[in-house]
C-alpha positions in Angstrom: -22.5 -30.6 -38.4 -21.3 -33.7 -36.2 -17.7 -34.4 -35.4 -17.4 -37.2 -38.0 -18.7 -35.1 -40.5 -16.4 -32.4 -39.9 -13.3 -34.6 -39.9 -14.4 -36.0 -43.2 -14.8 -32.8 -44.8 -11.4 -31.6 -43.8 -9.9 -35.0 -45.2 -11.6 -34.1 -48.6 -10.6 -30.6 -48.4 -6.9 -32.1 -47.8 -7.1 -34.3 -50.8 -8.5 -31.6 -53.2 -5.7 -29.2 -52.4 -3.0 -31.7 -52.2 -2.0 -32.0 -56.0 -0.9 -28.3 -56.0 0.2 -28.2 -52.4 3.0 -30.2 -52.8 6.3 -28.5 -53.8 9.9 -29.2 -54.5 12.0 -28.3 -51.5 14.2 -25.3 -51.3 17.7 -25.9 -50.4 18.4 -22.2 -50.0 15.2 -21.3 -48.2 13.4 -24.4 -46.8 9.7 -23.8 -46.3 7.9 -26.4 -44.5 4.6 -25.0 -45.2 5.0 -25.6 -48.9 6.5 -29.2 -48.5 4.1 -30.4 -45.9 1.8 -33.0 -47.3 -2.0 -32.2 -46.7 -2.6 -35.8 -45.6 -5.6 -36.8 -43.5 -3.0 -37.7 -40.7 -1.6 -34.4 -40.9 -5.0 -32.7 -40.5 -5.6 -34.8 -37.4 -2.3 -34.2 -35.8 -2.8 -30.3 -36.5 -6.3 -30.2 -34.9 -4.8 -31.8 -31.8 -2.0 -29.4 -31.7 -4.2 -26.5 -32.2 -6.6 -27.5 -29.6 -3.2 -27.7 -27.5 -1.6 -24.5 -28.0 -4.9 -22.6 -27.7 -5.5 -24.3 -24.6 -2.3 -23.4 -23.1 -2.8 -19.5 -24.3 -6.4 -19.3 -23.0 -5.2 -20.9 -19.8 -2.4 -18.6 -19.4 -4.6 -15.5 -20.2 -7.7 -16.5 -18.7 -6.5 -18.1 -15.2 -6.4 -15.1 -13.2 -10.1 -14.3 -13.7 -10.9 -17.9 -12.7 -8.5 -17.7 -9.8 -10.2 -14.5 -8.3 -13.8 -15.9 -8.9 -12.9 -18.8 -6.8 -10.8 -17.0 -4.5 -13.7 -14.6 -3.7 -16.2 -17.1 -3.1 -13.6 -18.7 -0.6 -12.6 -15.6 1.2 -16.7 -14.4 2.0 -17.2 -17.8 3.5 -16.4 -16.7 7.0 -16.3 -19.5 9.6 -18.1 -19.5 12.8 -16.2 -19.2 15.3 -13.7 -17.2 13.1 -10.1 -17.9 14.2 -8.2 -14.7 15.4 -5.7 -15.5 12.6 -8.6 -15.4 9.8 -9.0 -12.4 7.5 -12.3 -13.3 5.9 -14.9 -11.2 5.9 -18.4 -11.1 4.2 -19.2 -9.5 1.1 -18.9 -5.9 1.0 -17.3 -5.8 4.5 -13.8 -5.6 5.9 -12.4 -8.7 7.5 -9.7 -8.3 9.5 -7.2 -10.9 11.4 -6.9 -9.9 15.0 -3.7 -11.8 15.6 -0.2 -12.4 13.5 -0.2 -15.6 11.2 1.2 -18.7 13.0 2.2 -22.0 11.9 -1.2 -23.5 11.9 -2.4 -20.9 9.4 -0.5 -22.4 6.4 -3.7 -24.0 4.9 -5.4 -20.7 4.5 -2.3 -18.6 3.7 0.9 -20.3 2.6 3.9 -18.4 3.1 2.1 -15.8 5.3 3.9 -13.1 7.0 4.6 -12.8 10.7 4.8 -8.8 10.3 1.4 -7.5 9.7 -2.5 -8.3 10.6 -4.1 -9.0 7.3 -7.3 -7.6 6.1 -9.4 -8.9 3.2 -12.6 -7.6 1.6 -14.4 -8.7 -1.6 -16.6 -5.7 -2.9 -19.1 -6.0 -5.5 -19.5 -2.7 -6.9 -23.0 -2.3 -7.8 -22.4 1.4 -7.0 -19.4 3.2 -5.8 -18.0 2.1 -2.4 -16.4 4.2 0.0 -13.3 3.2 2.0 -12.3 5.4 5.1 -8.9 4.9 6.8 -8.0 6.5 10.0 -4.7 8.4 11.1 -2.2 5.6 11.7 0.4 8.1 13.1 3.0 7.0 10.5 2.4 3.2 11.4 2.8 1.2 8.0 -0.3 -0.2 6.5 -1.4 -0.6 3.0 -4.3 -1.7 0.9 -4.1 -3.2 -2.3 -6.9 -2.8 -4.9 -6.8 -5.9 -7.4 -9.3 -6.0 -10.0 -10.3 -9.4 -11.3 -7.6 -10.1 -13.5 -5.2 -10.0 -10.3 -3.7 -6.6 -11.3 -2.7 -4.0 -8.6 -4.8 -0.7 -9.8 -4.4 1.2 -6.7 -2.5 1.2 -3.4 -4.0 3.2 -0.2 -1.2 3.3 2.5 1.6 4.8 4.0 3.7 4.9 1.1 1.1 5.9 -1.8 -1.5 8.1 0.5 0.0 8.6 3.8 -1.1 7.8 7.0 -3.6 10.6 7.9 -7.1 9.9 7.8 -8.7 9.7 4.4 -11.7 8.4 2.3 -11.5 6.6 -1.0 -14.0 6.0 -3.6 -14.0 2.7 -5.5 -15.7 3.5 -8.7 -17.1 0.8 -11.1 -16.4 1.0 -15.0 -19.2 3.4 -16.5 -20.4 4.9 -13.5 -21.6 8.4 -13.9 -22.4 10.8 -10.8 -21.0 12.9 -8.2 -19.0 12.1 -5.3 -18.4 13.9 -2.0 -15.7 16.3 -2.3 -13.6 15.0 0.6 -13.3 11.7 -1.3 -10.3 10.5 -3.7 -11.7 8.8 -6.7 -10.2 5.5 -7.6 -11.5 4.1 -10.9 -11.1 0.4 -11.5 -11.5 -2.0 -14.3 -13.8 -4.6 -13.1 -17.2 -4.2 -11.2 -15.9 -6.7 -8.5 -12.5 -5.8 -6.5 -10.4 -7.4 -3.6 -9.1 -5.2 -1.1 -6.1 -7.1 0.5 -4.7 -5.4 3.4 -1.7 -5.3 5.9 -1.4 -3.6 9.3 2.1 -3.6 11.0 2.7 -4.9 14.5 5.6 -4.8 16.6 6.6 -7.4 19.1 4.9 -7.0 22.5 2.4 -4.2 21.2 -0.9 -3.8 23.2 -3.1 -5.9 20.8 -6.3 -3.8 22.3 -4.8 -0.7 20.7 -4.4 -2.3 17.3 -7.9 -3.5 17.4 -9.1 0.0 17.9 -7.0 1.2 15.2 -8.7 -1.7 12.9 -11.9 -0.4 13.8 -11.0 3.1 12.4 -11.2 1.5 8.7 -14.6 1.3 7.2 -16.4 0.3 4.1 -19.9 1.4 2.9 -21.7 1.9 -0.1 -22.1 5.5 -1.8 -25.8 5.4 -1.1 -25.4 3.9 2.0 -28.0 1.2 1.5 -27.4 -1.9 3.9 -29.7 -4.2 1.7 -26.8 -5.1 -0.7 -26.5 -8.7 -1.7 -24.8 -10.8 0.8 -23.6 -13.6 -1.7 -22.1 -13.9 -5.0 -23.6 -16.3 -7.5 -22.4 -19.9 -7.4 -20.0 -21.0 -10.2 -20.8 -24.0 -12.2 -20.3 -27.4 -11.0 -17.2 -29.3 -12.8 -16.1 -32.2 -10.8 -14.9 -35.0 -12.9 -15.1 -32.6 -16.0 -11.8 -32.4 -17.6 -12.4 -29.4 -19.4 -14.3 -27.6 -16.3 -11.6 -24.9 -16.3 -13.1 -23.8 -19.6 -16.5 -23.8 -17.9 -15.3 -21.6 -15.2 -13.4 -19.2 -17.6 -16.7 -18.7 -19.7 -18.6 -18.0 -16.4 -16.2 -15.4 -15.5 -16.2 -13.9 -18.8 -20.1 -13.5 -18.4 -19.2 -10.9 -15.4 -15.9 -9.4 -16.7 -15.1 -7.2 -19.6 -12.4 -8.1 -22.1 -9.6 -5.4 -22.3 -9.5 -3.9 -26.0 -5.9 -4.7 -26.3 -6.8 -8.6 -25.4 -9.7 -8.9 -28.0 -7.4 -10.1 -30.9 -6.0 -12.9 -28.8 -9.5 -13.9 -27.5 -11.0 -14.2 -30.7 -8.5 -16.9 -31.6 -10.2 -19.1 -28.7 -13.5 -19.3 -30.8 -11.7 -22.4 -32.5 -12.1 -24.2 -29.1 -15.5 -22.9 -28.7 -14.8 -20.2 -26.2 -16.4 -16.8 -26.8 -18.1 -14.2 -24.5 -21.4 -16.3 -25.0 -19.8 -19.2 -23.1 -18.0 -22.5 -23.8 -19.5 -24.3 -26.8 -17.7 -27.8 -27.1 -19.7 -28.9 -30.0 -17.3 -26.8 -32.3 -14.5 -29.1 -31.6 -13.4 -32.3 -33.2 -12.2 -35.2 -31.0 -8.5 -34.3 -32.0 -8.9 -30.9 -31.0 -10.5 -31.8 -27.6 -7.7 -34.0 -27.0 -5.3 -31.4 -27.3 -7.4 -28.9 -25.0 -7.4 -31.7 -22.3 -3.6 -32.1 -22.6 -3.1 -28.4 -22.2 -4.5 -28.0 -19.0 -1.8 -30.2 -17.5 0.9 -28.3 -19.4 -0.1 -24.6 -18.9 0.9 -24.4 -15.5 4.2 -25.7 -16.2 4.4 -22.9 -18.9 3.5 -20.2 -16.2 6.0 -21.7 -13.8 8.8 -21.6 -16.3 8.1 -18.2 -16.8 8.2 -17.0 -13.3 11.5 -19.1 -13.2 13.0 -17.4 -16.1 11.6 -13.8 -15.0 13.3 -14.2 -11.6 16.9 -12.8 -11.0 19.3 -14.9 -9.0 21.6 -12.6 -7.3 24.1 -14.2 -4.8 21.5 -17.2 -4.0 18.4 -15.0 -3.8 15.6 -15.1 -6.3 14.3 -11.5 -7.0 11.0 -10.9 -9.2 10.1 -7.5 -10.4 7.6 -6.3 -12.7 4.5 -7.2 -10.7 3.2 -3.5 -10.7 2.6 -4.1 -14.4 2.5 -7.4 -16.3 2.1 -5.8 -19.6 1.4 -8.9 -22.1 3.3 -11.3 -20.0 0.1 -13.5 -19.1 2.1 -16.7 -17.9 3.7 -14.2 -15.0 0.4 -12.8 -14.1 -0.9 -16.4 -14.1 1.6 -17.9 -11.6 1.4 -14.8 -9.4 -2.3 -15.0 -8.9 -2.0 -18.6 -8.2 0.2 -19.5 -5.1 1.4 -15.8 -4.9 -2.1 -14.4 -4.7 -1.8 -10.8 -3.2 1.8 -10.2 -3.8 2.8 -6.5 -4.2 4.8 -4.8 -6.6 8.3 -3.7 -5.9 7.3 -0.2 -5.3 5.4 -1.4 -2.0 7.4 -4.4 -1.1 10.0 -6.9 -2.3 10.2 -10.6 -1.3 13.6 -12.2 -2.4 13.3 -15.8 -1.7 16.0 -18.4 -1.0 16.1 -22.2 -1.3 20.0 -22.8 -1.3 23.3 -22.1 0.6 26.3 -20.5 -0.7 27.3 -24.1 -2.0 24.0 -24.2 -3.8 22.9 -26.8 -1.7 19.0 -27.1 -0.5 18.8 -25.6 2.9 18.2 -28.2 5.5 17.7 -27.9 9.3 20.3 -30.6 9.7 22.7 -27.7 9.2 23.7 -24.3 10.7 24.1 -21.3 8.7 24.8 -17.6 9.2 23.8 -14.4 7.3 26.4 -11.6 7.8 25.3 -7.8 7.2 27.3 -4.8 7.0 24.5 -2.5 7.6 20.6 -3.0 7.7 19.0 -3.0 4.4 17.8 0.2 2.9 14.1 0.4 3.4 11.7 3.4 4.2 9.3 1.2 6.6 10.8 -2.2 7.6 12.3 -5.4 7.1 12.2 -9.0 8.3 13.5 -12.6 7.6 11.2 -15.6 7.8 11.6 -19.4 7.4 9.0 -21.9 6.0 9.1 -25.5 5.4 9.4 -26.7 1.7 6.5 -29.3 2.2 3.9 -27.2 3.8 5.1 -23.5 3.2 4.4 -22.9 6.8 5.9 -21.1 9.5 8.1 -22.8 11.7 6.8 -24.0 15.0 8.8 -23.0 18.0 8.8 -23.1 21.8 9.2 -19.4 22.1 6.8 -18.4 19.6 9.6 -16.9 17.3 8.6 -17.0 13.8 11.0 -14.2 12.1 13.8 -11.9 12.9 13.4 -8.0 12.4 15.3 -5.0 14.1 12.1 -4.2 16.1 12.3 -7.2 18.4 13.7 -6.7 21.8 16.8 -9.1 21.6 17.9 -8.0 18.1 21.7 -7.3 18.5 23.8 -4.9 16.1 27.5 -4.0 16.5 28.3 -0.2 17.2 29.2 0.0 13.4 25.8 -1.3 12.4 26.8 -4.8 11.4 25.1 -8.0 12.5 24.8 -11.6 12.2 21.4 -13.7 11.8 22.0 -17.6 12.8 19.8 -19.8 10.9 19.3 -23.3 12.3 17.2 -25.7 14.0 18.7 -25.7 17.6 18.9 -22.3 19.4 22.6 -20.8 19.1 24.7 -19.3 21.4 27.1 -16.4 21.2 27.1 -12.4 20.6 24.1 -12.8 17.9 22.0 -15.5 19.9 19.2 -12.8 19.9 19.0 -12.7 16.2 18.4 -16.3 15.9 15.9 -17.5 13.0 14.7 -20.6 13.8 14.7 -23.1 11.0 12.5 -26.5 10.8 14.3 -30.1 11.1 13.9 -30.6 7.4 14.3 -28.9 4.1 13.1 -25.2 4.1 13.4 -22.0 2.2 13.6 -18.3 3.7 11.9 -15.1 2.7 13.5 -11.5 3.1 10.6 -8.9 3.2 11.5 -5.3 2.5 8.8 -2.9 2.8 9.1 0.4 1.1 12.4 -0.4 -0.5 14.7 2.2 -1.3 15.9 3.1 -4.8 19.1 1.0 -4.5 16.9 -2.0 -3.8 14.5 -1.8 -6.6 17.5 -1.0 -9.2 19.3 -4.1 -7.6 22.2 -2.1 -6.6 21.5 -3.5 -3.2 22.6 -7.1 -2.8 21.7 -9.5 0.0 24.6 -11.5 1.5 25.0 -15.1 1.2 23.9 -17.6 3.5 27.0 -19.7 4.6 27.1 -23.0 6.3 28.8 -23.1 9.2 28.9 -27.0 10.3 
């Protein structure tokens, strides 16, 4: 049936039901379903709105799948030579950065930390894979196990499993078999996972020793076979296709199961041609297609607004919780999987971000600020403060290579009572706390306060970060 016949048929149906559909307005209980006339114009408008609303729902439900499929293919593309700050690794192999992130790495990892050496591994679980970790002697590390919905299924590391030597089996859905007795089983929802790791590095440490520790991490298939696939199937070409996102979502659905709890929602997408079998545009009218195209412009705005409404602003700092379990908050899951891919849940770390000073004005390198602490923040691992330019989301370029402030730095200063201040400005300051200087860029910027293994008072909101006060 072509589109013209579909629209004509709907118009005839509208005309047939019209005489019985109209009803007198009810002044007590207004009911627009009874009083809206079934005109051809309303039918066309309804088809467009249907495509628009379904498109927004489909995008905010399915974006993480698309994002992860794209991200995985990107992260197994290892440059030659590989930069020392790159964490990329070939399929089913661990990829480690051998130096901390710098201002030049923003394109690969916006808002990167300057505390840990990053690790990435895309694992295609055609069978279980064994992740081996060394004894890190209480050094902080964490390896996040993300499924294809960008959901954190497991943590391996100091907080969750300890820092002793260990072996962990990543087990795909439906696998039946026996694992070695010394292995901890980690079942995952999808047959591809992304391992995203961090290994703490302290200022002035011997890099050679850290690299030796990195070599103690290993990944191998349960069978020990080395002839596994080295590439993933290419995704469809979608250049200049206004509905290309749905082609990629359909591709992702061929490789990833839909949760039982999501099937009722997913069934609605059949009206825009999206099913487990693919994306069939022929089922849509031109009006539906018009609405679907428009939805792709507005769906990201819905996700961003959800993130903004989910965040809690406390004394100018924006805190986000709930990343360990999104539940049915699909827009939040979408916005985290986009620009904040790899973000951890609050049990492992919290990342309050700040754009404004205590007067509500945008932070700018044209001014000088100070943050005054009565005591160090309550964490079981470590904390740090980092500044980023708002345009490039990059670490700040400085003459002495300082990109953060943390208490492990040799110049860090505290008073006898534990209080301290952090000067936040473009030019190097003088005075008692000059060693605590957090360099700012010349223009607008934002700051992130990272709290690794936050204590209960941080997670509950009892602990409050101090204001950022402009001093000039």
